[in-house]
DSSP file (Angstrom, degrees, kcal/mol; ACC not computed):
  #  RESIDUE AA STRUCTURE BP1 BP2  ACC     N-H-->O    O-->H-N    N-H-->O    O-->H-N    TCO  KAPPA ALPHA  PHI   PSI    X-CA   Y-CA   Z-CA
    1    1 A M              0   0    0      0, 0.0    30,-0.0     0, 0.0     0, 0.0   0.000 360.0 360.0 360.0 138.2  -18.9  112.1  -14.8
    2    2 A R        +     0   0    0     79,-0.1     2,-0.4     2,-0.0    80,-0.0   0.280 360.0  90.4 -96.4  10.0  -20.1  109.3  -17.1
    3    3 A I        -     0   0    0      4,-0.0     2,-0.3    78,-0.0     6,-0.0  -0.898  58.4-172.8-108.6 135.6  -23.4  109.2  -15.3
    4    4 A R    >   -     0   0    0     -2,-0.4     3,-1.8     1,-0.1    19,-0.3  -0.802  35.7 -77.0-125.5 165.7  -26.3  111.3  -16.4
    5    5 A K  T 3  S+     0   0    0     -2,-0.3    19,-0.2     1,-0.2     3,-0.1  -0.365 117.0  26.7 -59.8 134.1  -29.8  112.2  -15.3
    6    6 A G  T 3  S+     0   0    0     17,-1.8    -1,-0.2     1,-0.4    18,-0.1   0.176  88.8 129.0  96.5 -17.5  -32.3  109.4  -16.0
    7    7 A D    <   -     0   0    0     -3,-1.8    16,-2.2    15,-0.1     2,-0.5  -0.354  60.2-122.6 -67.4 151.2  -29.7  106.6  -15.9
    8    8 A T  E     +A   22   0A   0     63,-0.3    63,-2.7    14,-0.2     2,-0.3  -0.850  37.6 179.3 -94.9 130.7  -30.4  103.6  -13.7
    9    9 A V  E     -AB  21  70A   0     12,-2.7    12,-2.0    -2,-0.5     2,-0.4  -0.873  23.5-140.0-129.5 161.3  -27.7  103.0  -11.1
   10   10 A Q  E     -AB  20  69A   0     59,-2.8    59,-2.2    -2,-0.3     2,-0.4  -0.981  24.4-123.2-120.8 135.6  -27.0  100.5   -8.3
   11   11 A V  E     - B   0  68A   0      8,-2.7     7,-3.0    -2,-0.4    57,-0.3  -0.643  27.1-179.3 -77.8 129.1  -25.5  101.6   -5.0
   12   12 A I        +     0   0    0     55,-2.9     2,-0.3    -2,-0.4    56,-0.2   0.468  61.6  31.5-110.0  -4.9  -22.3   99.7   -4.4
   13   13 A A  S    S+     0   0    0     54,-1.0     3,-0.3     3,-0.0    -1,-0.2  -0.997  91.4  26.6-152.0 149.9  -21.2  101.1   -1.0
   14   14 A G  S >  S-     0   0    0     -2,-0.3     3,-1.5     1,-0.2    -3,-0.0  -0.465 102.4 -33.3 100.6-169.7  -22.8  102.5    2.2
   15   15 A K  T 3  S+     0   0    0      1,-0.3    -1,-0.2    -2,-0.1     0, 0.0   0.786 135.4  46.9 -60.4 -32.9  -26.1  102.1    4.0
   16   16 A Y  T >  S+     0   0    0     -3,-0.3     3,-2.1     3,-0.0    -5,-0.3   0.059  78.6 157.0-101.3  24.2  -28.1  101.6    0.8
   17   17 A K  T <   +     0   0    0     -3,-1.5    -5,-0.2     1,-0.3     3,-0.1  -0.247  65.7  21.6 -54.9 131.0  -25.8   99.0   -0.8
   18   18 A G  T 3  S+     0   0    0     -7,-3.0    -1,-0.3     1,-0.3     2,-0.1   0.160  91.5 124.4  97.4 -17.1  -27.6   96.9   -3.4
   19   19 A K    <   -     0   0    0     -3,-2.1    -8,-2.7    -9,-0.1    -1,-0.3  -0.480  45.2-153.8 -76.7 147.0  -30.5   99.3   -4.0
   20   20 A T  E     +A   10   0A   0    -10,-0.2     2,-0.3    -2,-0.1   -10,-0.2  -0.886  24.2 144.9-118.5 153.9  -31.2  100.5   -7.6
   21   21 A G  E     -A    9   0A   0    -12,-2.0   -12,-2.7    -2,-0.3     2,-0.2  -0.977  45.0 -88.4-173.2 168.7  -32.8  103.6   -8.8
   22   22 A A  E     -A    8   0A   0     -2,-0.3    14,-2.9   -14,-0.2     2,-0.5  -0.607  44.2-107.5 -89.3 150.1  -32.9  106.3  -11.4
   23   23 A I  E     -D   35   0B   0    -16,-2.2   -17,-1.8   -19,-0.3    12,-0.2  -0.661  33.1-179.8 -76.5 123.3  -30.8  109.4  -11.2
   24   24 A L  E     -     0   0B   0     10,-3.1     2,-0.3    -2,-0.5    -1,-0.2   0.787  67.5  -2.8 -90.6 -34.0  -33.0  112.4  -10.4
   25   25 A R  E     -D   34   0B   0      9,-1.3     9,-2.7   -21,-0.1     2,-0.4  -0.987  59.6-144.6-158.7 145.9  -30.3  115.1  -10.4
   26   26 A T  E     -D   33   0B   0     -2,-0.3     7,-0.2     7,-0.2   -21,-0.0  -0.924   1.8-164.3-115.1 144.5  -26.5  115.4  -10.8
   27   27 A L  E >>> +D   32   0B   0      5,-2.9     5,-1.9    -2,-0.4     3,-1.0  -0.749  14.3 175.6-122.3  80.4  -24.3  117.8   -9.0
   28   28 A P  T 345S+     0   0    0      0, 0.0     3,-0.2     0, 0.0    -1,-0.1   0.778  74.0  59.2 -64.7 -29.0  -21.1  117.7  -11.1
   29   29 A N  T 345S+     0   0    0      1,-0.2    -2,-0.0     2,-0.1     0, 0.0   0.820 117.2  33.5 -68.7 -28.6  -19.2  120.4   -9.2
   30   30 A E  T <45S-     0   0    0     -3,-1.0    -1,-0.2     2,-0.2     3,-0.1   0.440 107.7-124.5-102.3  -3.2  -19.5  118.3   -6.0
   31   31 A N  T  <5 +     0   0    0     -4,-0.9    34,-2.5     1,-0.2    35,-0.3   0.891  68.4 129.6  58.4  43.8  -19.3  114.9   -7.7
   32   32 A R  E   < -DE  27  64B   0     -5,-1.9    -5,-2.9    32,-0.3     2,-0.3  -0.855  42.2-157.2-127.5 160.9  -22.6  113.9   -6.2
   33   33 A L  E     -DE  26  63B   0     30,-2.9    30,-2.9    -2,-0.3     2,-0.6  -0.952  15.8-137.1-136.0 152.3  -25.9  112.4   -7.4
   34   34 A V  E     -DE  25  62B   0     -9,-2.7   -10,-3.1    -2,-0.3    -9,-1.3  -0.969  28.2-165.9-109.8 118.0  -29.5  112.3   -6.2
   35   35 A V  E >   -D   23   0B   0     -2,-0.6     3,-1.8    26,-0.5   -12,-0.2  -0.873  26.7-105.8-111.4 136.5  -30.9  108.8   -6.7
   36   36 A E  T 3  S+     0   0    0    -14,-2.9     3,-0.1    -2,-0.4     4,-0.0  -0.386 101.6   1.8 -62.2 124.2  -34.6  107.9   -6.5
   37   37 A G  T 3  S+     0   0    0      1,-0.2     2,-0.4    -2,-0.2    -1,-0.3   0.555 107.7 109.9  78.7   9.2  -35.4  106.0   -3.3
   38   38 A V  S <  S+     0   0    0     -3,-1.8    23,-0.3     1,-0.2    -3,-0.3  -0.939  75.1   8.6-122.0 141.4  -31.9  106.2   -1.9
   39   39 A N  S    S-     0   0    0     -2,-0.4    22,-2.6     1,-0.2     2,-0.3   0.945  78.9-164.6  59.6  54.7  -30.6  108.2    1.1
   40   40 A I  E     -F   60   0C   0     20,-0.2     2,-0.4    -3,-0.2    20,-0.2  -0.531   4.2-164.8 -74.1 130.7  -34.0  109.4    2.3
   41   41 A R  E     -F   59   0C   0     18,-3.2    18,-2.3    -2,-0.3     2,-0.4  -0.926   9.1-143.6-116.9 142.9  -34.0  112.3    4.7
   42   42 A T  E     -F   58   0C   0     -2,-0.4     2,-0.4    16,-0.2    16,-0.2  -0.901  17.3-175.7-108.7 133.8  -36.9  113.5    6.9
   43   43 A R  E     -F   57   0C   0     14,-3.1    14,-3.4    -2,-0.4     2,-0.5  -0.992  18.0-140.6-131.2 136.3  -37.4  117.1    7.6
   44   44 A H  E     -F   56   0C   0     -2,-0.4     2,-0.4    12,-0.2    12,-0.2  -0.855  18.5-158.9 -98.5 125.5  -40.1  118.7    9.9
   45   45 A E  E     -F   55   0C   0     10,-3.1    10,-1.6    -2,-0.5     3,-0.1  -0.863  10.6-134.1-106.7 137.2  -41.7  121.9    8.6
   46   46 A K        -     0   0    0     -2,-0.4     2,-0.1     8,-0.2     7,-0.1  -0.476  38.6 -89.7 -79.0 156.5  -43.4  124.4   10.8
   47   47 A P        -     0   0    0      0, 0.0     7,-0.1     0, 0.0    -1,-0.1  -0.455  30.0-154.1 -66.4 140.8  -46.8  125.8    9.7
   48   48 A S  S    S+     0   0    0      5,-0.2     2,-0.3    -2,-0.1     6,-0.1   0.735  75.4  32.6 -89.1 -23.9  -46.4  128.9    7.6
   49   49 A Q  S >  S-     0   0    0      4,-0.1     3,-1.5     0, 0.0     2,-0.2  -0.891  94.9 -90.9-129.2 160.7  -49.8  130.4    8.4
   50   50 A E  T 3  S+     0   0    0     -2,-0.3     3,-0.1     1,-0.2    -2,-0.1  -0.484 113.1  24.3 -69.2 138.4  -52.0  130.4   11.5
   51   51 A G  T 3  S+     0   0    0      1,-0.3     2,-0.3    -2,-0.2    -1,-0.2   0.303  98.3 113.7  89.0  -9.7  -54.5  127.6   11.5
   52   52 A E    <   -     0   0    0     -3,-1.5    -1,-0.3     1,-0.0     2,-0.2  -0.686  64.5-124.9 -93.5 148.5  -52.3  125.5    9.2
   53   53 A N        -     0   0    0     -2,-0.3    -5,-0.2    -3,-0.1    -4,-0.1  -0.620  18.9-118.6 -90.6 151.9  -50.7  122.3   10.4
   54   54 A G        -     0   0    0     -2,-0.2     2,-0.3    -7,-0.1    -8,-0.2  -0.322  34.8-156.4 -74.5 170.1  -47.0  121.5   10.3
   55   55 A R  E     -F   45   0C   0    -10,-1.6   -10,-3.1    -2,-0.1     2,-0.5  -0.959  18.9-119.5-148.1 165.4  -45.8  118.5    8.3
   56   56 A I  E     -F   44   0C   0     -2,-0.3     2,-0.5   -12,-0.2   -12,-0.2  -0.945  28.9-163.6-109.8 123.7  -43.1  116.0    7.8
   57   57 A V  E     -F   43   0C   0    -14,-3.4   -14,-3.1    -2,-0.5     2,-0.4  -0.909   3.1-163.4-111.3 130.4  -41.4  116.0    4.4
   58   58 A T  E     +F   42   0C   0     -2,-0.5     2,-0.3   -16,-0.2   -16,-0.2  -0.940  19.5 160.4-111.9 137.6  -39.2  113.2    3.2
   59   59 A E  E     -F   41   0C   0    -18,-2.3   -18,-3.2    -2,-0.4     2,-0.4  -0.976  41.6 -96.2-150.6 159.7  -36.8  113.7    0.3
   60   60 A E  E     -F   40   0C   0     -2,-0.3   -20,-0.2   -20,-0.2     2,-0.2  -0.631  34.1-154.4 -81.1 133.0  -33.8  112.1   -1.3
   61   61 A A        -     0   0    0    -22,-2.6   -26,-0.5    -2,-0.4   -23,-0.1  -0.626  28.9 -92.5 -98.4 165.5  -30.4  113.6   -0.3
   62   62 A S  E     -E   34   0B   0     -2,-0.2     2,-0.3   -28,-0.2   -28,-0.2  -0.401  34.5-161.8 -79.3 154.3  -27.3  113.4   -2.5
   63   63 A I  E     -E   33   0B   0    -30,-2.9   -30,-2.9    -2,-0.1     2,-0.1  -0.912  33.7 -88.5-127.7 160.3  -24.7  110.6   -2.4
   64   64 A H  E >   -E   32   0B   0     -2,-0.3     3,-1.7   -32,-0.2   -32,-0.3  -0.413  30.2-128.5 -71.6 143.0  -21.2  110.6   -3.7
   65   65 A A  G >  S+     0   0    0    -34,-2.5     3,-1.3     1,-0.3    -1,-0.1   0.740 104.9  66.3 -64.4 -24.5  -20.8  109.4   -7.4
   66   66 A S  G 3  S+     0   0    0    -35,-0.3    -1,-0.3     1,-0.2   -34,-0.1   0.647  91.6  64.4 -72.6 -12.7  -18.1  106.9   -6.4
   67   67 A N  G <  S+     0   0    0     -3,-1.7   -55,-2.9   -55,-0.1   -54,-1.0   0.352  98.5  63.0 -92.0   6.0  -20.7  104.9   -4.4
   68   68 A V  E <   -B   11   0A   0     -3,-1.3     2,-0.3   -57,-0.3   -57,-0.2  -0.916  58.4-163.3-129.9 157.1  -22.8  104.0   -7.5
   69   69 A M  E     -B   10   0A   0    -59,-2.2   -59,-2.8    -2,-0.3    11,-0.1  -0.976  36.9 -96.2-132.7 149.2  -22.3  102.0  -10.7
   70   70 A L  E     -BC   9  79A   0      9,-0.8     9,-2.8    -2,-0.3     2,-0.4  -0.377  42.3-142.7 -62.0 143.6  -24.4  102.1  -13.9
   71   71 A Y  E     - C   0  78A   0    -63,-2.7     2,-0.6     7,-0.2   -63,-0.3  -0.936   2.2-140.0-119.6 130.6  -26.9   99.2  -13.9
   72   72 A S  E  >> - C   0  77A   0      5,-2.5     4,-1.4    -2,-0.4     5,-0.7  -0.792   6.8-163.1 -90.4 120.4  -28.0   97.2  -16.9
   73   73 A I  T  45S+     0   0    0     -2,-0.6    -1,-0.2     2,-0.2     0, 0.0   0.905  91.0  44.8 -67.4 -41.9  -31.7   96.5  -16.9
   74   74 A S  T  45S+     0   0    0      1,-0.2    -1,-0.2     3,-0.1    -2,-0.0   0.911 123.4  33.4 -71.5 -42.3  -31.4   93.6  -19.5
   75   75 A G  T  45S-     0   0    0      2,-0.2    -1,-0.2     0, 0.0    -2,-0.2   0.592  94.8-138.2 -90.5 -10.7  -28.4   91.9  -17.9
   76   76 A K  T  <5 +     0   0    0     -4,-1.4     2,-0.3     1,-0.2    -3,-0.2   0.911  64.2 115.8  51.6  48.9  -29.3   92.8  -14.2
   77   77 A I  E   < -C   72   0A   0     -5,-0.7    -5,-2.5     2,-0.0     2,-0.3  -0.998  66.2-121.7-146.8 144.2  -25.7   93.6  -13.5
   78   78 A A  E     +C   71   0A   0     -2,-0.3     2,-0.3    -7,-0.2    -7,-0.2  -0.644  40.3 167.7 -85.5 145.1  -23.7   96.7  -12.5
   79   79 A S  E     -C   70   0A   0     -9,-2.8    -9,-0.8    -2,-0.3     2,-0.1  -0.984  35.2-106.7-153.4 158.1  -20.9   97.7  -14.8
   80   80 A R        -     0   0    0     -2,-0.3    16,-2.6   -11,-0.1    17,-0.3  -0.471  37.6-123.3 -80.8 162.5  -18.5  100.5  -15.6
   81   81 A A  E     -G   95   0D   0     14,-0.2     2,-0.3    -2,-0.1    14,-0.2  -0.821  20.1-165.1-109.5 149.0  -19.0  102.7  -18.7
   82   82 A E  E     -G   94   0D   0     12,-2.7    12,-2.5    -2,-0.3     2,-0.5  -0.945  21.5-123.1-126.8 153.6  -16.7  103.3  -21.5
   83   83 A I  E     -G   93   0D   0     -2,-0.3     2,-0.3    10,-0.2    10,-0.2  -0.843  30.1-173.8 -96.6 125.9  -16.8  105.9  -24.2
   84   84 A I  E     -G   92   0D   0      8,-2.8     8,-2.8    -2,-0.5     2,-0.6  -0.900  17.8-138.4-118.1 151.0  -16.8  104.6  -27.8
   85   85 A I  E     -G   91   0D   0     -2,-0.3     6,-0.2     6,-0.2     5,-0.1  -0.938  19.3-141.2-110.7 120.4  -16.6  106.6  -31.0
   86   86 A E    >   -     0   0    0      4,-3.0     3,-1.6    -2,-0.6     6,-0.0  -0.178  29.6-101.7 -71.3 169.7  -18.9  105.5  -33.8
   87   87 A K  T 3  S+     0   0    0      1,-0.3    -1,-0.1     2,-0.1    -2,-0.0   0.793 123.3  56.3 -65.5 -27.9  -17.8  105.5  -37.4
   88   88 A D  T 3  S-     0   0    0      2,-0.1    -1,-0.3     1,-0.0    -2,-0.0   0.462 123.0-105.0 -84.3   0.8  -19.7  108.7  -38.1
   89   89 A G  S <  S+     0   0    0     -3,-1.6     2,-0.2     1,-0.3    -2,-0.1   0.397  75.1 135.2  97.2  -2.1  -17.8  110.4  -35.2
   90   90 A T        -     0   0    0     -5,-0.1    -4,-3.0     1,-0.0     2,-0.4  -0.548  51.4-127.3 -81.9 147.7  -20.5  110.5  -32.5
   91   91 A K  E     -G   85   0D   0     -6,-0.2     2,-0.3    -2,-0.2    -6,-0.2  -0.768  28.9-179.3 -95.0 137.4  -19.6  109.5  -29.0
   92   92 A K  E     -G   84   0D   0     -8,-2.8    -8,-2.8    -2,-0.4     2,-0.4  -0.927  24.6-126.7-130.7 155.6  -21.6  106.9  -27.2
   93   93 A R  E     -G   83   0D   0     -2,-0.3     9,-3.1   -10,-0.2    10,-0.8  -0.880  28.8-176.6-102.2 138.0  -21.5  105.3  -23.7
   94   94 A R  E     -GH  82 101D   0    -12,-2.5   -12,-2.7    -2,-0.4     2,-0.3  -0.996  28.1-118.5-136.0 138.8  -21.4  101.5  -23.5
   95   95 A L  E  >  -G   81   0D   0      5,-2.6     4,-1.8    -2,-0.4   -14,-0.2  -0.601  20.5-143.6 -75.3 134.4  -21.4   99.2  -20.5
   96   96 A K  T  4 S+     0   0    0    -16,-2.6    -1,-0.1    -2,-0.3   -15,-0.1   0.886  92.9  43.6 -68.5 -40.2  -18.2   97.2  -20.3
   97   97 A K  T  4 S+     0   0    0    -17,-0.3    -1,-0.2     1,-0.1   -16,-0.1   0.905 128.5  22.9 -75.4 -41.3  -19.7   93.9  -19.0
   98   98 A T  T  4 S-     0   0    0      2,-0.1    -2,-0.2   -21,-0.1    -1,-0.1   0.698  91.1-130.3-101.5 -21.3  -22.8   93.6  -21.1
   99   99 A G     <  +     0   0    0     -4,-1.8     2,-0.2     1,-0.3    -3,-0.1   0.528  50.8 156.7  82.0   5.5  -21.9   95.8  -24.2
  100  100 A E        -     0   0    0     -6,-0.1    -5,-2.6     1,-0.1     2,-0.4  -0.474  39.4-134.2 -69.0 129.6  -25.2   97.6  -23.9
  101  101 A V  B     -H   94   0D   0     -7,-0.2    -7,-0.3    -2,-0.2    -1,-0.1  -0.738  17.5-170.2 -87.8 130.0  -25.1  101.1  -25.5
  102  102 A L              0   0    0     -9,-3.1    -1,-0.1    -2,-0.4    -8,-0.1   0.810 360.0 360.0 -91.3 -33.0  -26.7  103.8  -23.3
  103  103 A D              0   0    0    -10,-0.8    -1,-0.1     0, 0.0    -9,-0.1   0.413 360.0 360.0-106.9 360.0  -26.9  106.7  -25.7
């Protein structure tokens, strides 16, 4: 995956199409991502002790990595990433449309 934790992405398919958010967690074995503010799930929890109230918990569920694209903050456009090799031999990620270097 060319997407890492902390990157800003835009959802390009599904119910949340067009939303942007930061990557909170990656699940590379399943090719899935958890994106901030996207794919919110609600779960009802029972009280754990007597006298305590139950509660409703909302959290982000994972979405498939193919449904997102890296998002350029400066250019306000979604783009694919390419791997470039600098002259000193280090690898960097660069957005194809804007040329913005991510690493």
